[in-house]
C-alpha positions in Angstrom: -57.0 65.0 40.0 -59.6 64.4 37.2 -56.9 63.0 35.0 -55.6 60.6 37.6 -59.1 59.2 38.3 -59.7 58.7 34.6 -56.5 56.7 34.3 -57.5 54.7 37.3 -60.8 53.8 35.7 -59.1 52.6 32.6 -56.6 50.6 34.5 -59.4 48.8 36.4 -61.5 48.3 33.3 -58.5 46.7 31.7 -58.6 44.0 34.4 -62.3 43.3 33.4 -63.5 41.8 36.7 -67.0 40.4 37.0 -67.8 39.4 40.6 -69.5 36.2 41.6 -69.5 34.4 44.9 -67.2 31.5 45.7 -67.4 30.0 49.2 -64.5 31.2 51.3 -64.4 31.5 55.0 -66.8 33.5 57.2 -67.8 34.4 60.7 -65.5 34.5 63.6 -64.5 30.8 63.6 -60.9 30.5 62.6 -61.5 26.9 61.6 -63.8 28.1 58.9 -60.8 29.7 57.1 -59.0 26.4 56.5 -60.5 26.1 53.0 -59.1 29.4 51.6 -56.3 27.7 49.6 -58.7 25.3 48.0 -61.3 28.0 47.4 -58.7 30.0 45.5 -57.5 27.0 43.6 -61.1 26.3 42.5 -61.9 29.8 41.4 -62.1 31.0 37.8 -61.8 34.3 36.0 -64.5 36.6 37.2 -65.0 34.8 40.6 -64.7 36.4 44.0 -63.4 34.4 46.9 -64.7 36.0 50.1 -62.6 35.9 53.3 -64.7 36.7 56.4 -63.6 38.0 59.8 -60.8 35.6 60.4 -57.1 35.0 60.0 -55.4 32.5 57.7 -51.7 31.6 57.6 -49.7 30.3 54.7 -48.7 31.1 51.1 -51.6 31.7 48.8 -51.9 32.1 45.0 -54.7 34.2 43.5 -55.5 32.8 40.0 -55.9 35.1 36.9 -59.0 37.3 37.0 -60.0 36.3 40.5 -60.8 38.7 43.4 -59.9 37.9 47.0 -62.2 40.1 49.1 -62.2 40.4 52.9 -64.5 42.0 55.4 -62.1 44.9 56.0 -58.4 45.2 57.1 -59.3 45.1 60.7 -61.2 41.8 60.4 -59.7 39.7 57.5 -56.0 38.9 57.9 -53.7 36.9 55.6 -50.5 36.1 57.4 -47.6 34.8 55.4 -45.4 31.9 56.4 -42.0 32.5 58.1 -40.1 32.0 54.8 -42.4 32.7 51.9 -44.6 35.3 50.2 -48.1 35.7 51.7 -50.0 36.3 48.4 -48.9 35.8 44.8 -51.1 37.4 42.2 -51.7 36.6 38.6 -52.6 39.0 35.8 -56.1 40.3 36.4 -56.1 39.4 40.1 -57.6 41.8 42.6 -57.3 42.1 46.4 -59.8 44.1 48.5 -60.5 44.9 52.1 -57.7 42.8 53.7 -54.8 43.0 56.0 -51.7 41.2 54.9 -48.9 40.5 57.4 -45.5 39.3 56.1 -42.8 37.8 58.3 -40.9 36.1 55.5 -39.8 37.1 52.0 -42.6 39.5 51.3 -46.3 40.3 51.5 -47.7 40.6 47.9 -45.9 39.6 44.7 -47.5 40.3 41.2 -44.9 39.1 38.7 -47.2 39.6 35.7 -48.7 43.0 36.7 -52.3 43.7 35.5 -53.6 43.8 39.1 -55.8 46.0 41.3 -55.4 46.5 45.1 -57.8 48.5 47.2 -58.5 49.0 50.9 -55.4 47.1 52.1 -53.2 47.3 55.1 -49.8 45.6 54.6 -47.4 45.0 57.5 -43.9 43.7 56.9 -41.2 42.5 59.2 -38.7 41.3 56.6 -38.3 41.5 52.9 -40.7 43.6 50.8 -44.2 44.9 51.0 -45.7 44.9 47.5 -43.7 44.0 44.3 -45.3 44.5 40.9 -43.5 43.8 37.6 -44.3 43.8 33.9 -47.9 45.1 33.6 -50.5 47.5 34.7 -51.6 48.3 38.2 -54.2 50.2 40.1 -53.7 50.8 43.9 -56.2 52.6 46.0 -56.3 53.2 49.7 -53.3 51.0 50.4 -51.1 51.4 53.5 -47.8 49.6 53.7 -45.8 49.6 56.9 -42.3 48.3 57.9 -40.6 48.1 61.2 -38.3 51.1 61.0 -39.1 54.1 63.2 -37.2 57.2 64.3 -36.5 55.5 67.6 -34.9 52.3 66.2 -33.3 53.7 62.9 -29.9 54.0 64.6 -29.9 50.3 65.3 -30.4 49.2 61.7 -27.1 47.8 60.5 -25.4 49.6 57.5 -26.6 48.4 54.1 -29.4 46.2 55.4 -30.5 43.1 53.6 -34.1 41.8 53.2 -33.3 38.7 55.2 -32.8 40.8 58.3 -35.4 43.5 58.0 -38.0 45.0 55.7 -36.1 46.9 53.0 -38.6 47.8 50.3 -42.1 49.0 50.8 -43.5 49.2 47.2 -41.4 48.1 44.2 -42.6 48.7 40.7 -40.6 47.5 37.7 -41.7 48.1 34.1 -45.2 48.8 35.3 -47.6 50.9 33.2 -47.2 52.5 29.9 -47.2 56.1 28.7 -50.8 55.8 27.5 -52.0 53.7 30.4 -49.9 54.5 33.5 -50.2 52.7 36.8 -52.5 54.6 39.1 -51.8 55.0 42.8 -54.5 56.8 44.9 -54.0 57.4 48.6 -51.1 55.0 48.9 -48.9 55.4 51.9 -45.6 53.7 52.7 -43.5 54.1 55.8 -40.9 52.3 58.0 -38.7 50.6 55.4 -34.9 50.3 55.7 -33.7 51.1 52.1 -36.6 52.3 50.0 -40.1 53.4 50.8 -41.0 53.2 47.1 -38.7 52.1 44.3 -39.8 52.6 40.7 -37.8 51.4 37.7 -38.7 52.1 34.0 -42.3 52.6 35.0 -45.1 55.0 34.1 -47.0 56.1 37.2 -49.6 58.6 38.4 -49.7 58.9 42.2 -52.3 61.1 44.0 -52.5 61.4 47.7 -50.6 59.5 50.5 -46.9 59.5 50.6 -43.6 57.9 51.6 -42.8 59.2 55.1 -40.5 58.0 57.8 -38.4 55.6 55.7 -34.7 55.0 56.2 -32.2 56.2 53.5 -34.6 56.8 50.6 -38.3 57.7 50.6 -39.0 57.5 46.9 -36.7 56.6 44.0 -37.6 56.8 40.3 -35.1 55.4 37.7 -36.3 56.0 34.2 -39.9 56.2 33.1 -42.5 59.0 33.8 -43.8 60.0 37.2 -46.6 62.4 38.1 -47.1 63.2 41.8 -50.0 65.2 43.2 -50.6 66.0 46.9 -48.0 63.4 48.0 -45.9 63.7 51.2 -42.2 62.8 51.3 -41.2 63.7 54.9 -39.2 62.5 57.8 -36.6 60.4 55.9 -34.1 59.0 58.3 -30.3 58.7 58.1 -29.6 56.3 61.0 -26.0 54.9 60.7 -26.3 54.3 56.9 -23.2 55.1 54.8 -25.3 56.8 52.0 -27.1 60.1 52.5 -30.8 60.2 53.2 -33.0 61.3 50.4 -36.7 62.1 50.5 -36.7 61.5 46.7 -34.3 60.6 44.0 -35.0 60.9 40.3 -32.5 59.5 37.9 -31.7 57.6 34.6 -33.6 59.9 32.3 -36.9 60.0 34.2 -39.5 62.7 33.4 -41.1 64.0 36.6 -43.9 66.4 37.3 -45.4 67.3 40.7 -48.1 69.4 42.1 -48.7 70.1 45.8 -45.9 67.8 47.0 -44.6 68.3 50.6 -40.9 67.5 51.3 -40.1 68.1 54.9 -38.1 67.3 58.0 -35.7 64.8 56.5 -32.2 64.0 57.8 -30.7 64.6 54.4 -31.6 65.9 50.9 -35.1 66.7 49.8 -35.4 65.9 46.1 -32.3 65.0 44.2 -32.5 65.1 40.3 -29.8 63.4 38.4 -30.0 63.5 34.6 -33.8 64.1 34.4 -36.4 66.6 33.3 -38.6 67.9 36.1 -41.4 70.3 36.7 -42.7 71.2 40.2 -45.8 73.3 41.0 -46.7 74.5 44.5 -44.0 72.5 46.1 -43.2 72.9 49.8 -39.7 72.0 51.1 -39.0 72.7 54.7 -36.6 71.7 57.5 -34.5 69.3 55.5 -30.9 68.4 56.5 -29.5 69.2 53.1 -30.8 71.1 50.0 -34.5 70.9 49.5 -34.0 70.6 45.7 -30.7 69.4 44.2 -30.7 69.4 40.3 -27.7 68.2 38.3 -26.7 67.0 34.8 -30.3 67.1 33.5 -32.6 68.7 31.0 -35.1 71.4 31.7 -36.0 72.2 35.3 -39.0 74.3 36.3 -40.3 75.4 39.7 -43.4 77.6 40.1 -46.8 78.1 41.6 -48.0 80.6 44.1 -47.8 78.1 47.0 -44.1 77.2 46.4 -42.1 77.6 49.7 -38.6 76.4 50.4 -37.8 77.3 54.0 -35.3 76.4 56.7 -33.3 73.9 54.8 -29.6 73.3 55.5 -27.1 74.2 52.7 -29.7 75.6 50.2 -33.2 75.9 49.0 -32.1 75.0 45.5 -28.8 73.8 44.1 -28.4 73.7 40.3 -25.3 72.1 38.8 -24.8 71.6 35.0 -28.5 72.3 34.4 -29.0 73.8 30.9 -32.5 75.3 31.3 -33.9 76.7 34.5 -37.2 78.5 35.2 -38.0 79.5 38.7 -41.1 81.7 39.4 -43.6 82.7 42.1 -41.6 81.1 44.9 -40.5 82.1 48.4 -37.1 80.8 49.5 -35.9 81.7 53.0 -34.0 80.7 56.0 -31.4 78.5 54.4 -29.0 77.4 57.1 -25.2 77.2 56.8 -24.0 73.7 56.4 -20.6 72.2 55.9 -19.8 70.2 52.7 -16.6 68.5 51.6 -15.9 69.2 47.9 -13.0 67.4 46.4 -9.7 69.3 46.4 -11.5 72.4 47.9 -12.1 70.7 51.2 -14.7 71.7 53.7 -16.9 74.7 52.6 -19.8 76.4 54.3 -22.9 76.9 52.3 -26.3 78.4 53.2 -27.8 79.7 49.9 -31.3 80.4 48.7 -30.4 79.4 45.1 -27.0 78.3 44.0 -26.6 77.9 40.2 -23.4 76.5 38.8 -24.0 76.5 35.1 -22.4 77.0 31.7 -22.5 80.4 29.9 -24.8 78.7 27.4 -27.5 77.9 30.0 -30.9 79.6 30.2 -31.7 81.0 33.7 -35.0 82.6 34.3 -35.9 83.7 37.8 -39.1 85.7 38.2 -41.2 87.0 41.0 -39.2 85.2 43.7 -38.8 86.5 47.3 -35.7 85.5 49.2 -34.9 86.4 52.8 -32.7 85.3 55.7 -30.6 82.9 53.7 -27.4 82.7 55.9 -24.8 83.0 53.2 -26.4 84.4 50.0 -29.9 84.8 48.4 -28.8 83.9 44.9 -25.3 82.8 43.7 -24.8 82.6 39.9 -21.5 80.8 39.0 -21.2 80.8 35.3 -18.7 79.8 32.6 -16.5 82.2 30.8 -19.0 85.1 31.0 -22.5 85.9 32.3 -25.2 83.6 31.0 -26.5 85.3 27.8 -30.0 84.1 28.5 -30.4 85.4 32.0 -33.5 87.1 33.3 -34.0 88.1 36.9 -37.3 90.0 37.2 -39.4 90.9 40.2 -36.7 89.3 42.5 -36.6 90.6 46.1 -33.8 89.7 48.4 -33.5 90.6 52.1 -31.0 89.8 54.8 -29.3 90.9 57.9 -25.9 90.7 59.4 -23.4 89.4 56.9 -26.0 87.9 54.6 -25.5 88.6 50.9 -28.2 89.3 48.3 -27.3 88.3 44.7 -23.8 87.5 43.6 -22.5 86.5 40.1 -19.1 85.1 39.4 -17.1 83.3 36.8 -13.6 81.7 36.8 -12.3 85.1 36.0 -13.7 86.6 39.2 -16.8 88.5 40.4 -19.2 89.9 37.8 -20.4 93.4 38.6 -24.0 94.7 38.4 -25.4 95.0 34.9 -28.5 94.4 32.9 -28.6 90.9 34.2 -29.4 92.2 37.8 -31.7 95.1 36.9 -34.7 93.2 38.1 -33.4 92.6 41.6 -34.4 94.7 44.6 -32.0 94.3 47.5 -33.2 95.1 51.0 -31.7 95.3 54.5 -28.0 94.5 54.9 -27.8 93.0 51.4 -27.5 96.4 49.9 -24.1 97.2 51.5 -22.9 93.6 51.8 -23.1 93.0 48.0 -21.1 96.1 47.3 -18.4 94.9 49.7 -17.9 91.3 48.3 -14.2 91.0 47.6 -13.8 87.4 46.3 -15.8 84.7 44.6 -17.8 82.4 46.9 -17.2 78.6 47.3 -19.4 76.4 45.1 -20.5 72.8 45.3 -20.0 70.0 42.7 -22.3 67.2 41.7 -23.4 64.4 44.0 -21.4 61.5 42.6 -22.8 58.1 41.7 -21.1 56.5 44.7 -23.4 58.6 46.9 -26.7 57.6 45.2 -28.8 54.6 46.3 -28.1 51.2 44.8 -30.9 49.9 42.5 -31.3 46.4 44.0 
């Protein structure tokens, strides 16, 4: 938290705002707001244009280094025109204590970056909420809301377009740098038809808030570096969309680290990692319609922290496919529910695993101090290449189950791999003791999620 705030201070200091008063509108008389456009046009770097308790309608441009400050989101409202963008910002612009309502192309556009937003409520009917490109950004206490809800998600046409509904809540492209990332503090985005948050080639530190209740994808990060702390990614909706629902997607070589993130109650996947490096601490993934964590074709993956819980997810707690380095520690993974998947020539298979790792024999798999229970098919399935992974360490692993539930199973293309040094750190409890001894054939495994099933970056 301390690091995120320090970055935020640097981002705001970069904007170098010195406030002075420029007559805007005031009081409760809507007629007094008619001069907002001219007040902004006449403002210079360091000036503050003050918007009182009133509503203005139109398309407004905030000049470089100018602050537009309202009397609070409940009192000061900027409403966009039916076809345009409500507010266009220049480098060094700042918005504070406003409500922005967009019924046209979008609410806030910052094509030069270098902006600060605080204490805003943004409501969008069509188009996008906030779009920032090519520069720095600091957002604090910003709430962005679109029209999609659990009740109307099924009526949103497949592959929605911005002309018909609000498709993107927060869009960041080439925002921030590795040394000066964009800082998001208590930013919440919900109710958008394609992306709650879409980040491309950006460097972002996000603390508090979340992307909940969006259709298809809550958060997507393509390239760049992302740090999440105490962020919620829950309730992602499927509706009648052709693509799966994802609470979060990380792709295109991104580097991701999280702490205290909640991923819950989505109609589809929790967090999908495709070709990235990722580290998660104290992550909670519960009640998702597909695997809580899906990791494929990437670099190192690490999951740990005493508060890490993956519970009640369909298909799996964790799926690892073609992941070369895996470290999982201090986690509880339970209640994975059998789900049906269609896998190429194999056809429909039933999977309900705590951890499924489909990796090469050259991989490094470290699973320590992990408790697994009640996973409907198997606690841990290791599917390796020609032989058992040489660098495999299962230590302090407890697996419990009832009925037909299996504990820990290892296999290769040659067949099942019997107990050995690799499994000496496993304690089987309940029915898993006898069930594991009776396994007669390798279990079905999943493949990668192909590019055709990932969200389009537009």
